[in-house]
N, CA, C and O of each residue as an XYZ file, in Angstrom:
408
protein
N     -12.849    -19.777    -14.134
C     -12.297    -19.238    -12.906
C     -13.300    -19.386    -11.774
O     -14.509    -19.253    -11.961
N     -12.769    -19.663    -10.611
C     -13.577    -19.775     -9.400
C     -13.090    -18.696     -8.435
O     -11.918    -18.667     -8.062
N     -13.993    -17.821     -8.041
C     -13.635    -16.715     -7.142
C     -14.408    -16.829     -5.835
O     -15.575    -17.218     -5.811
N     -13.720    -16.477     -4.746
C     -14.335    -16.532     -3.430
C     -13.952    -15.282     -2.647
O     -12.801    -14.845     -2.673
N     -14.924    -14.718     -1.958
C     -14.717    -13.575     -1.079
C     -14.722    -14.081      0.352
O     -15.633    -14.803      0.756
N     -13.696    -13.699      1.127
C     -13.619    -14.043      2.549
C     -13.659    -12.718      3.305
O     -12.871    -11.815      3.022
N     -14.567    -12.600      4.260
C     -14.789    -11.316      4.932
C     -14.943    -11.557      6.435
O     -15.643    -12.477      6.856
N     -14.276    -10.712      7.243
C     -14.358    -10.840      8.701
C     -13.825     -9.570      9.354
O     -13.192     -8.736      8.706
N     -14.092     -9.444     10.634
C     -13.535     -8.354     11.442
C     -12.459     -8.947     12.339
O     -12.684     -9.959     13.002
N     -11.307     -8.326     12.360
C     -10.199     -8.768     13.210
C     -10.553     -8.496     14.668
O     -10.884     -7.366     15.028
N     -10.483     -9.539     15.515
C     -10.877     -9.398     16.918
C      -9.825     -9.862     17.907
O      -9.811     -9.399     19.048
N      -8.940    -10.769     17.497
C      -8.026    -11.397     18.463
C      -6.596    -11.424     17.941
O      -6.339    -11.769     16.787
N      -5.662    -11.044     18.835
C      -4.254    -11.177     18.499
C      -3.623     -9.889     18.017
O      -4.181     -8.799     18.148
N      -2.443    -10.053     17.456
C      -1.653     -8.934     16.956
C      -1.874     -8.786     15.452
O      -1.662     -9.743     14.708
N      -2.296     -7.611     14.991
C      -2.464     -7.422     13.550
C      -1.164     -7.673     12.775
O      -1.193     -8.233     11.680
N      -0.037     -7.262     13.336
C       1.241     -7.466     12.652
C       1.545     -8.958     12.486
O       2.006     -9.391     11.430
N       1.286     -9.725     13.521
C       1.492    -11.169     13.436
C       0.526    -11.787     12.421
O       0.912    -12.673     11.658
N      -0.714    -11.328     12.410
C      -1.695    -11.834     11.463
C      -1.266    -11.529     10.027
O      -1.420    -12.370      9.141
N      -0.735    -10.342      9.800
C      -0.281     -9.987      8.456
C       0.871    -10.894      8.021
O       0.953    -11.274      6.853
N       1.749    -11.238      8.944
C       2.828    -12.190      8.622
C       2.250    -13.567      8.297
O       2.738    -14.246      7.393
N       1.212    -13.984      9.031
C       0.560    -15.264      8.735
C      -0.038    -15.259      7.321
O       0.074    -16.242      6.589
N      -0.662    -14.160      6.954
C      -1.231    -14.035      5.602
C      -0.115    -14.136      4.569
O      -0.246    -14.845      3.572
N       0.981    -13.424      4.810
C       2.111    -13.459      3.874
C       2.677    -14.868      3.746
O       3.035    -15.286      2.645
N       2.765    -15.605      4.846
C       3.265    -16.991      4.796
C       2.309    -17.881      3.996
O       2.751    -18.742      3.235
N       1.008    -17.675      4.169
C       0.027    -18.446      3.416
C       0.182    -18.191      1.913
O       0.187    -19.130      1.117
N       0.305    -16.943      1.541
C       0.474    -16.598      0.129
C       1.780    -17.176     -0.409
O       1.821    -17.683     -1.530
N       2.833    -17.101      0.377
C       4.117    -17.679     -0.045
C       3.989    -19.193     -0.242
O       4.562    -19.751     -1.178
N       3.239    -19.850      0.638
C       3.044    -21.300      0.499
C       2.319    -21.629     -0.808
O       2.649    -22.610     -1.475
N       1.343    -20.816     -1.166
C       0.652    -21.020     -2.445
C       1.626    -20.812     -3.601
O       1.707    -21.632     -4.515
N       2.365    -19.700     -3.547
C       3.268    -19.346     -4.642
C       4.399    -20.353     -4.831
O       4.898    -20.516     -5.945
N       4.809    -21.025     -3.767
C       5.932    -21.964     -3.871
C       5.489    -23.413     -4.013
O       6.325    -24.300     -4.190
N       4.192    -23.664     -3.939
C       3.696    -25.017     -4.134
C       3.752    -25.330     -5.630
O       3.129    -24.624     -6.423
N       4.482    -26.368     -6.032
C       4.644    -26.633     -7.461
C       3.337    -26.942     -8.206
O       3.255    -26.726     -9.415
N       2.342    -27.433     -7.517
C       1.070    -27.757     -8.166
C       0.072    -26.597     -8.133
O      -0.894    -26.588     -8.896
N       0.302    -25.623     -7.257
C      -0.634    -24.503     -7.127
C      -0.125    -23.199     -7.727
O      -0.915    -22.344     -8.126
N       1.183    -23.049     -7.789
C       1.767    -21.802     -8.282
C       1.219    -21.465     -9.666
O       1.259    -22.287    -10.580
N       0.711    -20.247     -9.802
C       0.144    -19.805    -11.063
C      -1.311    -20.201    -11.267
O      -1.939    -19.778    -12.238
N      -1.853    -21.012    -10.358
C      -3.241    -21.461    -10.483
C      -4.161    -20.818     -9.459
O      -5.383    -20.866     -9.601
N      -3.578    -20.215     -8.426
C      -4.352    -19.562     -7.360
C      -3.816    -18.141     -7.193
O      -2.608    -17.936     -7.074
N      -4.710    -17.179     -7.186
C      -4.366    -15.800     -6.831
C      -5.085    -15.489     -5.522
O      -6.266    -15.799     -5.367
N      -4.364    -14.872     -4.578
C      -4.953    -14.565     -3.276
C      -4.578    -13.147     -2.916
O      -3.399    -12.795     -2.881
N      -5.588    -12.329     -2.646
C      -5.362    -10.946     -2.238
C      -6.030    -10.717     -0.896
O      -7.184    -11.094     -0.693
N      -5.301    -10.098      0.015
C      -5.838     -9.770      1.339
C      -5.801     -8.256      1.502
O      -4.770     -7.623      1.274
N      -6.930     -7.683      1.898
C      -7.046     -6.242      2.059
C      -7.749     -5.931      3.373
O      -8.456     -6.769      3.933
N      -7.540     -4.712      3.848
C      -8.180     -4.270      5.083
C      -8.845     -2.924      4.837
O      -8.268     -2.039      4.205
N     -10.064     -2.780      5.343
C     -10.779     -1.515      5.215
C     -10.326     -0.564      6.320
O      -9.737     -1.005      7.307
N     -10.592      0.735      6.170
C     -10.244      1.681      7.235
C     -10.931      1.356      8.574
O     -10.427      1.721      9.636
N     -12.070      0.674      8.517
C     -12.801      0.319      9.738
C     -12.228     -0.922     10.426
O     -12.659     -1.275     11.524
N     -11.277     -1.575      9.797
C     -10.665     -2.751     10.411
C     -11.213     -4.079      9.932
O     -10.805     -5.132     10.422
N     -12.133     -4.043      8.981
C     -12.620     -5.289      8.395
C     -11.596     -5.799      7.390
O     -10.901     -5.017      6.740
N     -11.513     -7.102      7.273
C     -10.622     -7.710      6.289
C     -11.454     -8.318      5.176
O     -12.517     -8.895      5.408
N     -10.943     -8.174      3.966
C     -11.572     -8.735      2.783
C     -10.469     -9.432      2.000
O      -9.461     -8.818      1.650
N     -10.664    -10.696      1.734
C      -9.710    -11.462      0.949
C     -10.450    -11.953     -0.294
O     -11.624    -12.315     -0.223
N      -9.764    -11.963     -1.416
C     -10.335    -12.502     -2.644
C      -9.401    -13.589     -3.156
O      -8.232    -13.343     -3.453
N      -9.943    -14.788     -3.250
C      -9.194    -15.933     -3.773
C      -9.744    -16.258     -5.156
O     -10.956    -16.326     -5.358
N      -8.835    -16.456     -6.100
C      -9.227    -16.824     -7.456
C      -8.443    -18.069     -7.852
O      -7.215    -18.093     -7.783
N      -9.162    -19.087     -8.262
C      -8.553    -20.325     -8.738
C      -8.864    -20.482    -10.219
O      -9.946    -20.105    -10.670
N      -7.921    -21.038    -10.980
C      -8.155    -21.200    -12.414
C      -9.309    -22.148    -12.683
O      -9.983    -22.034    -13.707
N      -9.545    -23.094    -11.762
C     -10.655    -24.033    -11.926
C     -10.955    -24.713    -10.588
O     -10.250    -24.498     -9.603
N     -11.980    -25.512    -10.564
C     -12.382    -26.201     -9.340
C     -11.299    -27.160     -8.868
O     -11.110    -27.333     -7.663
N     -10.584    -27.784     -9.799
C      -9.529    -28.724     -9.423
C      -8.432    -28.016     -8.620
O      -7.928    -28.575     -7.646
N      -8.058    -26.798     -9.014
C      -7.052    -26.035     -8.275
C      -7.578    -25.649     -6.896
O      -6.842    -25.716     -5.912
N      -8.834    -25.250     -6.819
C      -9.442    -24.909     -5.530
C      -9.474    -26.129     -4.610
O      -9.178    -26.024     -3.420
N      -9.833    -27.277     -5.162
C      -9.866    -28.513     -4.370
C      -8.476    -28.885     -3.876
O      -8.311    -29.306     -2.731
N      -7.478    -28.730     -4.738
C      -6.105    -29.052     -4.358
C      -5.639    -28.154     -3.219
O      -5.000    -28.629     -2.281
N      -5.950    -26.870     -3.288
C      -5.610    -25.951     -2.196
C      -6.247    -26.432     -0.895
O      -5.594    -26.445      0.149
N      -7.506    -26.823     -0.952
C      -8.214    -27.290      0.233
C      -7.613    -28.540      0.852
O      -7.866    -28.825      2.022
N      -6.832    -29.286      0.103
C      -6.182    -30.501      0.608
C      -4.851    -30.229      1.294
O      -4.301    -31.109      1.957
N      -4.336    -29.027      1.141
C      -3.016    -28.705      1.690
C      -3.088    -28.463      3.195
O      -4.037    -27.857      3.692
N      -2.078    -28.942      3.908
C      -1.996    -28.751      5.364
C      -1.911    -27.263      5.702
O      -2.504    -26.811      6.682
N      -1.173    -26.504      4.890
C      -1.043    -25.074      5.175
C      -2.382    -24.350      5.024
O      -2.589    -23.320      5.666
N      -3.288    -24.856      4.201
C      -4.622    -24.267      4.083
C      -5.421    -24.508      5.364
O      -6.070    -23.594      5.875
N      -5.373    -25.727      5.878
C      -6.092    -26.042      7.124
C      -5.597    -25.167      8.272
O      -6.392    -24.650      9.057
N      -4.286    -25.005      8.363
C      -3.689    -24.187      9.425
C      -4.133    -22.729      9.280
O      -4.475    -22.082     10.270
N      -4.127    -22.217      8.055
C      -4.514    -20.837      7.802
C      -5.999    -20.613      8.065
O      -6.383    -19.592      8.637
N      -6.829    -21.558      7.653
C      -8.276    -21.436      7.896
C      -8.564    -21.413      9.396
O      -9.411    -20.648      9.856
N      -7.859    -22.250     10.154
C      -8.043    -22.266     11.606
C      -7.590    -20.942     12.217
O      -8.231    -20.418     13.128
N      -6.504    -20.418     11.720
C      -5.987    -19.138     12.229
C      -6.951    -18.001     11.884
O      -7.161    -17.102     12.699
N      -7.534    -18.031     10.695
C      -8.523    -17.021     10.314
C      -9.704    -17.060     11.272
O     -10.192    -16.017     11.707
N     -10.158    -18.255     11.596
C     -11.239    -18.402     12.561
C     -10.870    -17.833     13.926
O     -11.698    -17.214     14.593
N      -9.635    -18.043     14.331
C      -9.184    -17.555     15.643
C      -9.127    -16.032     15.688
O      -9.603    -15.427     16.648
N      -8.547    -15.400     14.657
C      -8.415    -13.936     14.702
C      -9.753    -13.235     14.526
O      -9.902    -12.074     14.907
N     -10.730    -13.936     13.948
C     -12.045    -13.326     13.712
C     -13.058    -13.658     14.794
O     -14.207    -13.224     14.720
N     -12.647    -14.420     15.793
C     -13.603    -14.849     16.803
C     -14.618    -15.836     16.241
O     -15.722    -15.969     16.769
N     -14.245    -16.522     15.175
C     -15.122    -17.529     14.583
C     -16.194    -16.986     13.659
O     -17.075    -17.728     13.225
N     -16.128    -15.704     13.358
C     -17.143    -15.089     12.495
C     -16.523    -14.717     11.152
O     -16.045    -13.598     10.963
N     -16.536    -15.667     10.229
C     -15.965    -15.483      8.896
C     -17.046    -15.774      7.864
O     -17.698    -16.817      7.909
N     -17.226    -14.852      6.945
C     -18.136    -15.081      5.820
C     -17.310    -15.523      4.626
O     -16.343    -14.857      4.258
N     -17.685    -16.644      4.017
C     -17.042    -17.136      2.802
C     -18.123    -17.167      1.729
O     -19.097    -17.913      1.827
N     -17.929    -16.339      0.700
C     -18.970    -16.124     -0.292
C     -18.433    -16.440     -1.689
O     -17.487    -15.794     -2.139
N     -19.016    -17.417     -2.380
C     -18.632    -17.643     -3.771
C     -19.069    -16.446     -4.620
O     -20.148    -15.889     -4.417
N     -18.226    -16.064     -5.561
C     -18.533    -14.916     -6.419
C     -18.750    -15.371     -7.853
O     -18.070    -16.273     -8.343
N     -19.696    -14.743     -8.512
C     -19.948    -14.997     -9.917
C     -19.569    -13.738    -10.681
O     -20.102    -12.662    -10.411
N     -18.658    -13.865    -11.626
C     -18.223    -12.737    -12.421
C     -19.335    -12.301    -13.365
O     -19.929    -13.118    -14.068
N     -19.607    -11.005    -13.367
C     -20.595    -10.427    -14.270
C     -19.869     -9.774    -15.443
O     -20.248     -9.981    -16.596
N     -18.834     -8.991    -15.161
C     -18.047     -8.306    -16.194
C     -16.749     -7.829    -15.571
O     -16.662     -7.674    -14.352
N     -15.734     -7.593    -16.401
C     -14.472     -7.062    -15.889
C     -13.726     -6.344    -17.008
O     -14.011     -6.533    -18.190
N     -12.773     -5.524    -16.609
C     -11.939     -4.828    -17.594
C     -10.955     -5.813    -18.224
O     -10.727     -6.902    -17.698
N     -10.389     -5.423    -19.333
C      -9.400     -6.281    -19.986
C      -8.075     -6.282    -19.234
O      -7.399     -7.310    -19.181
N      -7.697     -5.155    -18.658
C      -6.469     -5.050    -17.899
C      -6.760     -5.220    -16.434
O      -7.654     -4.571    -15.889
N      -6.009     -6.091    -15.792
C      -6.217     -6.358    -14.373
C      -5.095     -5.718    -13.565
O      -3.917     -5.887    -13.877
N      -5.469     -4.993    -12.540
C      -4.488     -4.324    -11.679
C      -4.132     -5.207    -10.508
O      -3.320     -4.821     -9.668
């Protein structure tokens, strides 16, 4: 598994519109015949207004395939716009986890 943390503060635009953009991105992943079931994407917001997204790919090939999609480029550009260009993308290394995933 390949996991990535995306972290930023929302600075520009309408939060409601941004949430719809996130939902469309997730729907595009879920309906892509080559990506469905291979990528998990969760978007969360802290009480302070920071956003934290966690992307999990079954392997590097799935992550690479996502990066080739036009909808990924559009979403990455939109993320840059709403964050004022300040986005942290951090690869994560799993240390341990529970057997049941929520």
